C-alpha positions in Angstrom: 24.8 25.7 0.2 25.5 23.9 3.5 25.1 20.1 3.9 22.1 20.7 6.1 20.5 22.9 3.3 21.2 20.1 0.8 19.7 17.5 3.1 16.5 19.6 3.6 16.2 20.1 -0.2 16.7 16.4 -0.8 13.9 15.6 1.7 11.4 17.4 -0.6 10.4 14.3 -2.7 10.9 13.4 -5.4 13.5 16.1 -6.0 16.3 15.7 -8.6 17.7 12.4 -9.8 21.2 11.6 -11.1 21.5 7.8 -11.5 25.2 8.0 -12.4 26.0 9.9 -9.2 24.0 7.5 -7.1 25.8 4.6 -8.6 29.2 6.2 -8.0 28.4 7.1 -4.3 26.9 3.7 -3.5 30.0 2.1 -5.0 32.1 4.2 -2.6 29.8 3.2 0.2 30.3 -0.5 -0.4 34.1 0.0 -0.8 34.2 1.8 2.6 32.4 -1.2 4.2 34.9 -3.6 2.5 32.1 -5.3 0.5 32.1 -6.3 -3.1 28.7 -5.5 -4.6 27.5 -4.3 -8.0 25.1 -1.4 -7.9 21.8 -1.4 -9.8 18.7 0.8 -9.9 15.3 -0.9 -9.3 12.9 -0.2 -12.2 9.3 -1.4 -12.7 8.4 -4.2 -12.5 10.8 -5.1 -9.7 10.3 -8.9 -10.2 12.0 -8.7 -13.6 15.3 -8.0 -11.7 16.8 -11.5 -11.5 18.7 -10.9 -8.3 15.6 -9.6 -6.5 13.5 -12.6 -7.6 16.3 -15.0 -6.5 16.2 -13.3 -3.1 12.4 -13.7 -2.8 12.6 -17.3 -3.8 15.4 -18.0 -1.3 13.5 -16.3 1.5 10.4 -18.3 0.6 12.4 -21.5 0.8 13.8 -20.6 4.2 10.7 -19.4 5.9 7.9 -22.0 6.8 4.6 -21.0 5.1 2.9 -20.4 8.5 5.7 -18.1 9.6 5.7 -16.3 6.3 2.0 -15.6 6.6 2.5 -14.5 10.2 5.1 -12.0 9.1 2.8 -10.7 6.4 0.1 -10.3 8.9 2.3 -8.3 11.2 3.1 -5.9 8.3 -0.2 -5.9 6.5 -3.3 -7.9 7.6 -5.1 -7.5 4.3 -2.1 -8.7 2.2 -1.8 -11.7 4.6 -5.5 -12.6 4.2 -5.2 -12.3 0.4 -2.2 -14.6 0.4 -3.9 -17.1 2.6 -7.0 -17.1 0.4 -4.9 -17.7 -2.7 -2.9 -20.4 -1.1 -5.8 -22.3 0.4 -8.3 -21.9 -2.4 -6.2 -21.1 -5.5 -9.3 -19.2 -6.4 -9.1 -15.4 -6.8 -12.8 -15.3 -6.9 -12.9 -16.1 -3.2 -10.3 -13.4 -2.5 -12.1 -10.8 -4.6 -15.5 -11.7 -3.0 -13.9 -11.4 0.4 -12.3 -8.1 -0.6 -9.1 -9.3 0.9 -6.9 -9.5 -2.2 -5.2 -6.3 -2.0 -3.1 -6.8 -5.0 -6.0 -8.0 -7.1 -7.9 -4.9 -6.3 -4.9 -2.8 -7.2 -4.7 -4.6 -10.5 -8.3 -3.6 -11.2 -7.5 0.0 -10.6 -7.3 1.2 -14.2 -6.8 4.7 -13.1 -3.5 3.9 -11.4 -1.3 3.3 -14.4 1.8 2.7 -12.4 0.2 0.2 -10.0 -1.5 -1.6 -13.0 1.8 -2.1 -14.8 3.0 -3.9 -11.7 -0.3 -5.6 -11.1 -0.3 -8.2 -13.8 -0.1 -5.6 -16.6 -3.8 -6.4 -17.3 -5.4 -3.0 -17.1 -2.7 -0.7 -18.4 -2.2 -0.6 -22.2 1.3 0.8 -21.8 2.3 -2.2 -19.7 0.8 -4.5 -22.4 3.4 -3.2 -24.8 5.9 -5.2 -22.8 4.7 -8.6 -24.1 7.1 -10.6 -22.1 6.2 -9.0 -18.8 2.5 -9.0 -19.5 2.3 -12.5 -20.7 4.5 -13.8 -17.9 2.3 -12.2 -15.3 -0.9 -13.4 -16.9 0.0 -17.0 -18.0 -2.0 -19.4 -15.8 0.4 -22.2 -16.3 3.5 -20.1 -15.5 1.8 -18.7 -12.4 0.8 -22.2 -11.2 4.4 -23.4 -11.9 5.8 -20.6 -9.8 3.4 -21.4 -6.9 4.3 -25.1 -7.1 8.0 -24.3 -7.0 7.4 -22.1 -4.0 5.2 -24.6 -2.2 7.6 -27.5 -2.9 10.6 -25.3 -1.7 12.3 -26.4 -4.9 13.2 -23.1 -6.5 17.0 -23.3 -6.2 17.4 -22.1 -9.7 15.5 -18.8 -10.1 17.1 -18.2 -13.5 15.5 -21.3 -14.9 12.2 -20.4 -13.2 12.1 -17.0 -14.9 13.1 -18.5 -18.2 10.3 -20.9 -17.9 7.9 -18.0 -17.2 9.0 -16.2 -20.4 8.9 -19.3 -22.5 5.5 -20.3 -21.5 4.2 -16.8 -21.7 5.6 -16.4 -25.2 3.5 -19.4 -26.4 0.2 -18.1 -25.1 -1.2 -14.6 -25.8 -4.8 -15.7 -25.2 -4.3 -15.5 -21.4 -3.2 -11.8 -21.7 -6.2 -11.0 -23.8 -8.5 -12.8 -21.4 -7.1 -11.1 -18.4 -8.0 -7.7 -19.8 -11.4 -8.3 -18.3 -10.7 -7.9 -14.6 -14.0 -9.6 -13.8 -13.2 -12.8 -15.7 -13.2 -15.3 -12.9 -11.2 -17.9 -14.7 -8.4 -15.5 -15.4 -8.5 -14.3 -11.8 -8.2 -17.9 -10.6 -5.2 -18.5 -12.9 -3.5 -15.4 -11.6 -4.0 -16.1 -7.9 -0.7 -17.9 -7.5 1.1 -15.1 -9.2 -0.6 -12.6 -6.8 0.6 -14.7 -3.9 4.2 -14.8 -5.0 4.3 -11.1 -5.9 2.7 -10.0 -2.7 5.2 -12.0 -0.7 7.9 -10.4 -2.8 6.6 -6.9 -2.1 7.0 -7.6 1.6 10.6 -9.0 1.1 11.7 -6.2 -1.2 9.9 -3.2 0.2 8.0 -3.4 3.5 10.5 -5.8 5.0 13.2 -3.2 4.8 11.6 0.2 4.2 12.5 1.7 7.5 15.8 -0.2 7.9 17.4 1.1 4.6 15.6 4.4 4.1 18.5 6.7 3.1 16.8 9.8 4.6 17.4 8.1 8.0 20.8 6.5 7.4 22.3 9.6 5.8 21.9 11.6 9.0 24.9 9.7 10.3 27.0 12.0 8.1 26.2 15.0 10.3 27.1 13.2 13.5 30.4 11.9 12.0 31.3 15.4 11.0 30.3 17.0 14.3 32.2 14.4 16.4 35.1 14.0 14.0 34.5 10.2 13.5 36.5 9.7 10.3 35.8 5.9 10.3 32.0 6.6 10.3 32.4 9.4 7.7 34.0 7.1 5.2 30.7 5.2 4.7 28.2 7.9 5.9 29.3 10.6 3.5 28.8 8.5 0.4 25.3 7.5 1.7 24.5 11.2 2.2 25.7 12.0 -1.3 23.6 9.2 -2.8 20.5 10.5 -1.0 21.1 14.0 -2.3 21.5 12.5 -5.8 18.1 11.0 -5.7 18.3 7.5 -4.0 15.6 6.7 -1.5 16.1 3.2 -0.2 18.4 0.2 -0.5 17.9 -3.5 -1.0 20.8 -5.9 -0.4 21.4 -9.2 -2.1 24.5 -11.5 -2.0 26.1 -9.8 -5.0 24.2 -6.6 -5.7 23.0 -3.5 -3.8 19.8 -2.3 -5.4 18.5 1.2 -5.0 15.1 2.8 -5.6 14.6 6.4 -6.6 12.6 8.7 -4.3 8.8 8.4 -4.7 6.4 11.0 -6.0 4.2 12.0 -3.1 0.9 13.7 -2.7 0.2 15.7 0.5 -2.3 17.9 2.0 -1.6 20.9 4.3 -3.6 22.2 7.2 -3.5 23.0 10.9 -2.1 19.5 11.3 0.9 20.4 9.2 1.6 18.1 6.2 0.4 14.6 5.7 0.1 12.1 2.9 -3.2 12.1 1.0 -4.5 11.4 -2.5 -8.2 11.0 -3.4 -7.6 9.2 -6.8 -4.4 7.3 -6.6 -1.3 6.5 -4.6 0.0 9.1 -2.2 3.4 7.5 -2.4 4.1 6.4 -6.0 7.4 4.5 -6.3 9.1 1.8 -8.4 8.4 -1.1 -6.0 4.9 -0.8 -4.6 2.6 2.1 -4.7 1.2 3.1 -1.3 -2.2 4.7 -0.6 -3.0 7.2 2.2 -6.3 8.8 3.1 -5.7 11.9 5.2 -2.5 10.5 6.6 -3.7 7.0 7.2 -2.2 4.2 5.1 -4.9 2.1 3.6 -5.2 -0.5 0.8 -5.5 0.8 -2.8 -9.1 -0.1 -3.2 -10.2 2.0 -0.2 -9.1 5.0 -2.2 -9.9 4.0 -5.8 -12.7 1.5 -5.4 -14.5 2.0 -2.0 -17.4 -0.1 -3.2 -15.2 -3.1 -2.7 -15.0 -2.6 1.0 -17.1 -5.1 3.0 -18.7 -5.0 6.4 -16.8 -8.2 7.4 -13.5 -6.6 6.5 -14.3 -3.4 8.5 -15.2 -5.4 11.6 -12.1 -7.6 11.4 -9.7 -4.6 11.0 -7.6 -4.3 14.2 -6.1 -0.8 13.5 -8.6 1.8 14.8 -7.5 4.5 12.4 -7.7 2.2 9.3 -11.1 0.9 10.5 -12.3 4.5 10.8 -11.2 5.3 7.2 -12.8 2.1 5.9 -16.1 3.1 7.5 -15.9 6.6 6.1 -15.3 5.3 2.6 -18.0 2.6 3.1 -20.4 5.2 4.3 -21.4 5.8 7.9 -25.1 5.7 7.2 -24.7 2.4 5.3 -22.4 1.0 8.0 -24.9 1.8 10.7 -27.7 0.2 8.7 -25.8 -3.0 7.9 -23.8 -3.5 11.1 -26.8 -4.0 13.4 -26.5 -0.7 15.3 -29.2 0.0 17.8 -31.3 3.2 17.4 -31.4 4.9 20.8 -33.5 7.9 19.9 -35.2 9.6 17.0 -36.9 13.0 16.6 -38.1 15.4 14.0 -36.3 18.7 14.3 -39.0 21.3 13.6 -36.6 24.2 13.2 -34.3 22.4 10.7 -37.2 20.4 9.2 -35.4 17.1 9.3 -35.3 13.8 11.1 -32.4 13.1 13.5 -31.3 9.7 14.9 -29.0 8.6 17.6 -27.4 5.1 17.2 -25.2 2.9 19.4 -22.8 0.6 17.6 -22.0 -2.9 18.8 -18.8 -1.6 20.5 -20.7 1.0 22.5 -19.7 4.0 20.4 -22.6 6.4 19.6 -23.2 8.2 16.3 -25.6 11.1 15.7 -27.1 11.0 12.2 -28.0 14.4 11.0 -28.1 16.5 7.8 -26.5 19.8 7.1 -29.5 22.1 6.6 -27.8 24.2 3.9 -26.3 21.4 1.8 -28.4 18.4 2.7 -25.2 16.3 3.2 -25.7 13.5 5.8 -23.2 13.1 8.6 -22.7 10.5 11.4 -21.1 12.5 14.1 -19.5 10.9 17.1 -20.9 11.8 20.5 -20.1 10.6 24.1 -21.7 7.3 25.3 -23.7 9.1 28.0 -25.6 11.1 25.3 -29.0 9.5 25.2 -31.2 11.9 23.1 -30.9 13.8 19.8 -31.3 17.0 21.8 -28.3 16.2 23.9 -26.4 15.2 20.8 -27.2 18.6 19.1 -26.0 20.4 22.3 -22.8 18.4 22.3 -21.8 18.9 18.6 -22.7 22.6 18.7 -20.9 23.2 22.0 -24.1 24.4 23.5 -24.9 27.0 20.8 -27.7 25.0 19.1 -30.2 26.0 21.7 -29.6 29.7 20.8 -30.3 29.3 17.1 -33.7 30.4 16.0 -33.6 29.4 12.3 -31.9 27.0 9.9 -28.3 27.8 9.1 
């Protein structure tokens, strides 16, 4: 098998995994770079890795809160809004009511066992078996202490901070029991500071370096080095290529350790568009750091997939990404969105042939939607039509490519 064949096979995630081989090759990679680093695999929950938590705390100390929130917003507007709500109000009820606490929603997704283990271990019985992790995540006093340390920029000793989390959590099991009820407002309020710290950590560990240290990308230097005879490049590129083939997905660097995460388990759909990430009941990219949710190729927050009832009109209208906004509306329900958003009805008629009412609406941004039912299934649709369409007859002509006028009975 050629190296190109091996690379193509390794790109079919999750593929095979050999932690021993990954560790050996990444050790050779560091040696080729002249760096002294230990090699460690990231396992859930990532924040239990002392070195990673130290990195998050150091980044938090170095970045002014305003800049940190701006960086979060640049990567993920919903996560930034959730963090800001938790920081300003220390009340997760506000964040939940605003539907902006992305992590809080993920924690309430009992169907996503992997996300729940990493989301306060409140809704997953398996994660609850790890008493230290569950109690640390759900202890209100420990979470408040972590936030205070972050806000005061006085978290120089992350080891002591983690020890305090464990000590306080071990003394109080009642918080864990209370947090089993995701609707318990007092438990949610107590956990808001933990949510803030963890969400910021997710950005530091994962979204802040996903594209930079994705081995599927970096390992391609191996082919260029071989083709051009660049031995100095091959010394570090070849070990990276081998680590990728052995199951490593991405790297996270700290001052004394190079952490690696195994390849994610992905869910895709196939069609005329090719392949794209999609899963209707869980993460389309399940990994050891932060599960990622996609709806027909569009990355969305977890609740948009698992709990669409949590989507709000205010959130839809504040969403800047057109594709994400489109998905949020679809999951919210086009008919409900038209009703609640204040859209203007431009025309209405009763279709005698199909025996149904049809309506044409104009949204506040000028976009027009044609509300119609499928005659055979009764399913309601809100079809997009051009802005110059002014009647339901014109809308039918547009969506049927002119064939509707030739039909003589219901389909």
